[in-house]
C-alpha positions in Angstrom: -70.9 -86.2 40.5 -68.6 -83.5 41.4 -67.1 -80.4 39.6 -63.5 -79.6 40.7 -61.5 -76.7 40.2 -57.7 -76.3 40.8 -56.3 -72.7 41.3 -52.9 -71.6 39.9 -50.6 -72.6 42.8 -52.3 -76.3 42.7 -50.7 -76.3 38.9 -47.4 -74.4 39.1 -45.1 -77.1 38.8 -44.9 -80.9 37.9 -44.7 -81.8 41.6 -48.1 -80.0 42.3 -49.6 -81.5 39.1 -48.7 -84.9 40.7 -50.7 -84.2 43.5 -53.5 -83.2 41.3 -53.5 -86.5 39.4 -54.1 -88.2 42.4 -56.8 -86.4 43.7 -58.5 -86.8 40.6 -57.8 -90.6 40.9 -58.8 -90.7 44.4 -62.6 -90.0 43.9 -64.3 -91.5 40.8 -67.0 -88.8 41.2 -64.5 -86.0 40.3 -65.7 -86.2 36.7 -65.5 -82.5 35.4 -62.1 -80.6 36.3 -61.7 -76.8 35.7 -58.1 -75.2 35.6 -56.3 -72.3 36.0 -53.2 -71.1 34.4 -49.7 -72.2 36.2 -49.3 -69.9 39.2 -46.2 -69.2 41.1 -43.9 -71.8 41.9 -42.3 -69.7 44.8 -43.4 -66.4 46.3 -40.6 -64.5 44.3 -41.9 -66.2 40.9 -44.3 -65.1 38.4 -47.6 -66.4 37.3 -48.3 -67.4 33.6 -50.9 -64.8 33.8 -48.1 -62.4 34.6 -45.9 -63.3 31.7 -49.1 -63.1 29.3 -49.6 -59.5 30.4 -45.9 -58.8 29.5 -46.9 -60.4 26.2 -49.8 -58.1 25.6 -47.5 -55.0 26.5 -44.9 -56.1 24.2 -47.6 -56.4 21.4 -49.2 -53.0 21.9 -45.8 -51.2 21.9 -44.2 -53.0 18.9 -41.6 -54.6 21.3 -39.7 -58.1 20.6 -42.0 -61.1 22.0 -40.0 -64.1 21.3 -38.1 -64.0 24.8 -41.8 -63.8 26.7 -43.2 -66.6 24.5 -40.4 -68.8 25.0 -40.7 -68.1 28.8 -44.2 -68.8 28.9 -43.8 -71.9 26.7 -41.1 -73.2 29.1 -43.5 -73.3 32.1 -45.4 -75.8 30.2 -42.8 -77.8 28.9 -41.0 -77.9 32.7 -44.5 -79.1 33.8 -45.1 -81.7 31.4 -41.3 -83.3 31.4 -41.9 -85.9 34.2 -45.0 -87.4 32.6 -43.8 -88.2 28.9 -46.9 -86.8 27.2 -47.2 -86.7 23.5 -44.8 -84.3 22.0 -47.7 -83.0 19.6 -49.3 -81.4 22.6 -46.5 -79.0 23.5 -46.0 -78.4 19.8 -49.6 -77.3 19.7 -49.2 -75.1 22.9 -46.3 -73.2 21.3 -48.0 -72.6 18.1 -50.9 -71.0 20.1 -48.6 -68.8 22.1 -46.9 -67.7 18.6 -50.2 -67.0 17.0 -50.9 -64.7 19.7 -48.4 -62.2 18.9 -50.0 -62.2 15.1 -53.4 -61.2 16.4 -54.9 -57.9 15.3 -54.6 -55.1 17.8 -56.3 -52.0 16.2 -60.2 -52.0 16.7 -60.0 -55.1 18.6 -61.5 -54.7 22.0 -61.1 -58.6 23.0 -57.1 -58.4 22.4 -56.4 -58.7 26.2 -58.9 -61.3 26.7 -57.4 -63.4 23.8 -54.1 -63.2 25.2 -54.9 -63.8 28.8 -57.3 -66.9 27.9 -54.1 -68.5 26.6 -52.9 -69.2 30.1 -55.9 -71.5 31.1 -56.9 -72.9 27.7 -53.1 -74.4 27.2 -52.9 -75.7 30.6 -56.2 -77.4 30.3 -55.0 -79.0 27.1 -51.5 -79.9 29.1 -53.4 -81.5 32.2 -55.8 -83.4 29.8 -52.7 -85.0 28.2 -50.9 -85.7 31.7 -54.1 -87.4 32.9 -54.2 -89.7 29.8 -50.6 -90.4 30.5 -51.2 -91.3 34.0 -54.0 -93.7 33.0 -57.0 -91.3 33.6 -59.5 -91.3 30.7 -59.9 -87.7 30.1 -59.9 -85.3 27.4 -59.9 -81.4 26.9 -62.9 -79.6 26.0 -63.0 -76.1 24.9 -65.4 -73.8 26.8 -67.2 -73.3 23.3 -67.9 -76.8 22.6 -68.9 -77.2 26.5 -71.5 -74.3 25.9 -70.3 -71.5 28.1 -71.8 -68.5 26.3 -71.2 -65.2 27.8 -72.4 -61.6 27.4 -70.5 -59.3 25.3 -68.2 -57.5 27.9 -64.4 -57.7 27.4 -62.7 -58.8 30.6 -66.0 -58.7 32.5 -68.3 -61.1 30.8 -71.3 -62.9 32.6 -72.8 -66.3 31.8 -75.9 -66.3 29.8 -78.7 -68.2 31.6 -79.5 -70.2 28.3 -75.8 -71.6 28.4 -76.7 -73.9 31.4 -78.9 -76.1 29.4 -76.0 -76.7 26.9 -73.7 -77.4 29.6 -76.1 -79.9 31.0 -76.0 -82.1 28.0 -72.4 -83.1 28.9 -73.4 -84.5 32.4 -73.0 -88.2 31.3 -70.0 -87.7 29.3 -68.0 -91.0 29.5 -64.5 -89.2 29.7 -63.4 -87.2 32.8 -63.4 -83.4 30.7 -60.8 -81.0 31.7 -62.0 -77.6 31.2 -59.9 -74.2 31.3 -61.6 -71.6 33.4 -61.6 -67.9 33.4 -63.3 -67.4 29.8 -66.3 -68.3 27.5 -67.4 -67.3 24.0 -70.0 -64.7 23.0 -72.6 -65.5 20.6 -70.5 -64.3 17.6 -68.0 -66.6 18.8 -65.4 -64.3 20.3 -63.3 -65.2 23.5 -64.3 -63.1 26.3 -63.0 -63.6 30.2 -64.5 -63.1 33.2 -63.5 -60.5 35.8 -60.4 -61.2 38.3 -60.6 -64.5 39.9 -62.6 -65.8 36.8 -61.5 -69.3 37.2 -63.5 -69.8 40.2 -66.4 -68.4 38.5 -66.0 -70.9 35.3 -65.9 -73.8 38.1 -69.3 -72.6 39.8 -71.0 -72.0 36.2 -69.9 -75.6 35.3 -71.1 -77.0 38.6 -74.4 -75.1 38.1 -74.8 -76.4 34.6 -74.2 -79.9 35.5 -76.2 -79.8 38.5 -73.5 -81.0 40.5 -73.8 -82.7 43.9 -70.6 -80.6 45.0 -68.3 -78.0 43.8 -64.7 -78.7 45.1 -62.3 -75.5 44.9 -58.7 -76.7 45.6 -56.1 -74.2 46.5 -53.0 -73.8 48.7 -54.8 -73.3 52.2 -56.7 -75.8 54.4 -59.8 -73.6 54.0 -61.1 -70.3 55.0 -59.6 -69.0 58.0 -61.6 -67.2 60.8 -59.0 -64.1 60.4 -56.3 -63.1 58.5 -53.2 -65.5 59.2 -51.0 -62.7 58.7 -52.6 -60.9 61.5 -53.4 -63.9 63.8 -50.9 -66.9 64.4 -52.6 -70.1 63.3 -56.2 -68.9 63.4 -59.0 -71.4 63.3 -60.1 -72.7 59.9 -64.0 -72.4 59.6 -65.6 -75.7 59.0 -68.9 -74.7 57.6 -70.5 -71.0 56.7 -73.3 -69.8 54.6 -73.1 -68.1 51.3 -74.5 -64.9 52.8 -71.5 -65.1 55.5 -68.6 -65.9 52.6 -70.1 -63.1 50.7 -69.8 -60.6 53.8 -66.1 -61.9 54.3 -65.2 -61.7 50.7 -66.3 -58.1 50.6 -64.0 -57.0 53.3 -61.0 -58.5 52.1 -61.0 -62.4 52.3 -59.2 -63.5 48.9 -59.3 -67.2 49.1 -62.7 -67.5 46.9 -63.9 -64.7 44.4 -67.3 -63.4 45.8 -68.9 -63.3 42.3 -68.0 -67.2 41.9 -70.6 -67.8 44.8 -73.5 -66.7 42.7 -74.3 -69.7 40.2 -73.6 -72.4 42.9 -75.8 -70.2 45.5 -78.8 -69.9 42.7 -78.5 -73.8 42.3 -78.2 -74.7 46.0 -75.2 -76.6 45.3 -72.6 -76.8 48.2 -68.8 -75.6 48.0 -65.8 -76.8 49.6 -62.8 -75.2 49.7 -59.9 -77.8 50.0 -56.1 -78.0 50.0 -54.1 -79.7 47.2 -51.1 -79.9 49.8 -53.3 -81.6 52.0 -56.3 -83.1 50.5 -57.4 -85.1 53.7 -58.3 -81.9 55.5 -62.2 -81.5 55.6 -61.9 -78.0 54.4 -64.4 -75.3 54.6 -68.0 -75.9 53.3 -70.3 -73.3 52.1 -74.0 -74.0 52.3 -77.2 -72.4 51.9 -78.3 -72.8 55.5 -76.3 -74.1 58.5 -77.6 -75.7 61.6 -74.8 -75.1 64.0 -75.0 -71.8 65.3 -73.5 -72.2 68.6 -70.7 -69.8 67.8 -72.1 -66.2 67.2 -69.3 -65.2 65.0 -67.6 -67.3 62.1 -64.9 -64.8 61.0 -63.2 -61.4 61.1 -62.2 -59.7 58.1 -60.7 -56.3 57.0 -60.0 -54.2 54.2 -58.2 -50.9 53.6 -58.4 -47.8 51.1 -61.6 -46.2 52.0 -62.3 -42.7 52.7 -65.4 -40.9 54.4 -67.2 -37.7 53.8 -69.1 -36.4 56.9 -71.5 -33.8 56.7 -73.9 -32.2 59.5 -76.9 -29.8 58.8 -79.4 -28.7 61.0 -82.7 -30.2 60.7 -81.4 -32.4 57.8 -84.3 -35.2 58.5 -87.0 -32.3 57.4 -85.6 -31.6 53.9 -87.2 -34.0 51.3 -84.9 -35.4 49.1 -81.8 -34.5 51.0 -80.0 -37.9 50.5 -81.2 -38.0 46.9 -79.3 -34.6 46.3 -76.1 -36.1 47.7 -76.2 -39.2 45.4 -76.9 -37.2 42.4 -73.6 -35.3 43.2 -72.0 -38.6 43.4 -73.3 -40.1 40.2 -72.3 -36.8 38.6 -68.5 -37.4 39.5 -69.1 -41.3 38.7 -68.5 -42.3 42.1 -69.6 -45.5 43.9 -70.6 -45.4 47.4 -70.2 -48.5 50.0 -72.1 -47.4 53.2 -74.2 -44.5 54.1 -74.9 -44.5 57.8 -76.8 -41.4 59.2 -78.5 -39.4 62.1 -81.3 -36.9 62.2 -78.6 -34.2 61.4 -75.6 -35.8 60.0 -74.8 -38.2 57.2 -71.4 -40.3 56.5 -70.5 -41.5 52.9 -67.9 -44.3 52.7 -66.2 -44.8 49.5 -63.0 -46.5 47.9 -60.3 -43.9 47.9 -58.9 -45.1 44.5 -61.8 -43.3 43.0 -60.7 -39.8 43.8 -57.6 -37.6 43.2 -56.8 -34.4 44.8 -58.5 -32.3 42.0 -61.5 -34.1 42.0 -61.8 -34.5 45.5 -61.6 -30.5 46.0 -64.4 -30.3 43.1 -66.6 -32.7 45.0 -66.4 -31.1 48.4 -66.7 -27.8 46.5 -70.2 -28.9 44.9 -71.4 -30.6 48.1 -70.6 -27.0 49.9 -72.5 -25.0 47.2 -75.6 -27.5 46.5 -76.2 -28.9 50.2 -74.8 -26.0 52.2 -73.9 -28.1 55.4 -73.0 -26.6 58.6 -70.2 -28.8 58.7 -68.2 -30.8 56.0 -65.1 -32.9 56.0 -63.4 -35.9 54.6 -61.3 -38.3 56.1 -58.7 -40.7 54.4 -57.0 -43.8 55.3 -59.7 -45.7 56.8 -60.0 -49.3 57.0 -63.2 -51.2 57.3 -63.4 -54.2 59.8 -66.4 -56.5 59.6 -67.6 -59.2 62.3 -69.7 -61.8 60.7 -71.8 -64.9 61.8 -75.6 -65.5 61.2 -75.4 -66.8 64.8 -75.5 -63.2 66.2 -79.1 -62.9 65.3 -79.8 -65.3 68.0 -77.5 -64.0 70.6 -77.3 -60.8 72.5 -74.4 -58.9 73.1 -72.2 -59.5 70.0 -71.9 -55.8 69.3 -71.4 -54.7 73.0 -68.6 -57.3 73.0 -66.8 -56.2 70.0 -67.0 -52.5 70.9 -65.8 -53.4 74.3 -62.7 -55.1 72.6 -61.8 -52.1 70.5 -62.3 -50.0 73.7 -59.9 -51.9 75.7 -57.2 -51.2 72.8 -58.1 -47.7 72.5 -59.2 -47.9 69.2 -61.3 -45.1 68.0 -64.5 -45.6 65.9 -64.9 -43.5 63.1 -68.2 -45.2 62.0 -70.3 -47.9 63.1 -72.7 -49.7 60.6 -75.0 -52.9 60.9 -77.2 -54.2 58.1 -81.0 -55.1 58.9 -79.9 -58.7 58.5 -77.9 -58.7 61.8 -75.3 -61.2 59.8 -72.6 -58.7 60.2 -71.5 -55.3 61.5 -68.8 -53.1 60.7 -66.4 -50.6 62.0 -64.6 -48.0 60.3 -61.4 -47.3 61.7 -57.9 -45.8 61.0 -55.7 -48.3 59.0 -52.8 -48.2 61.3 -55.1 -49.6 63.9 -56.3 -52.5 61.6 -54.1 -55.2 63.1 -54.9 -54.3 66.4 -58.6 -54.5 65.9 -58.6 -57.9 64.0 -56.5 -59.4 66.9 -58.6 -58.1 69.7 -61.9 -59.3 68.0 -60.4 -62.8 67.1 -59.2 -63.3 70.8 -62.5 -61.9 72.1 -64.9 -64.5 69.7 -62.4 -67.5 69.3 -60.0 -67.9 72.3 
């Protein structure tokens, strides 16, 4: 039994939905279908979720909502048009959208969750009806009925462990169940959404709860590329990688699969496969607990920008008990998260996301570090990118780091930071962001060409 999830691009138009229907028909093991809200039909288009945010903004500012509600409804109506579904379904969708504009706003911390969840919820109703009209025995099921019980955290819900037992009770459902992604219900019956990319999380939760043999995640690419296709012309598709490798790649910019969505499947050792709705015969990329083929040391190279680094140096720093603790306490006082902290005997670098600071807090932070730590040298560097080389095979192969630094040196790329985790699954370089594309290209052609 398989759980399948379709992203917004796979459900953006009637033409795309026809492909989805065929994919469901092609494999009778695909019994549980999780859907996103309709995505963009073209690059200059807007997602239904974007329109729902417009509706939210209009509601909280007491602006007219009719035009936005009609624009959202028309997206569903256009998708439904070729399939001849029951008109009552579209009437129900329209009514549910109109109800959103009447929800209480004051003292309602779940107002945005209720608005945003409508994208997936209405699409699940629509896709279930289209399945029925196409001869597929399917029905819509609400996450509350399915048993997706979540924590009381608006826009950042997490599944409760006890929910999995309830979800499992649906394992032998006679019909194919069409499930809206992105949200669940608190124990008090309140709609609560997951974080960004939440439909991926929903799919993984359903797969774990049902103890599925496979979780298929359909999107608009053939799988996970070994490097960003915007930087490399036709990069290789990764055939197989581990959960740990995927986590490392997702952290540093790979957006095909939401990193938090891996956890439920990882905990249950359920393999995940990323496939292309537009090319379903392609094998895609499989994510597994362990892989046996480690001939190629590196599976992928990713990067992310928007980092800053504080560097400080103090003679005999290593002799001061609690030195690092004092630095971290200062970061805590400023409510700052750090990403990495490579160090030497007399110096320390702290890498963090730049968006956490503005000019005023930056000056205050440096002043406090200077006063409490009294370093010999203190400076901050902005506009850094982190480039990550990932591969389980590097543990069994000597020289991957040397090859990487040599590749960057050939392009005269200066390294602001080098960091390697003790797991030896990845290592990381901090460079100025204007050299990010050059670094990715040089590393890719070193390991893949």
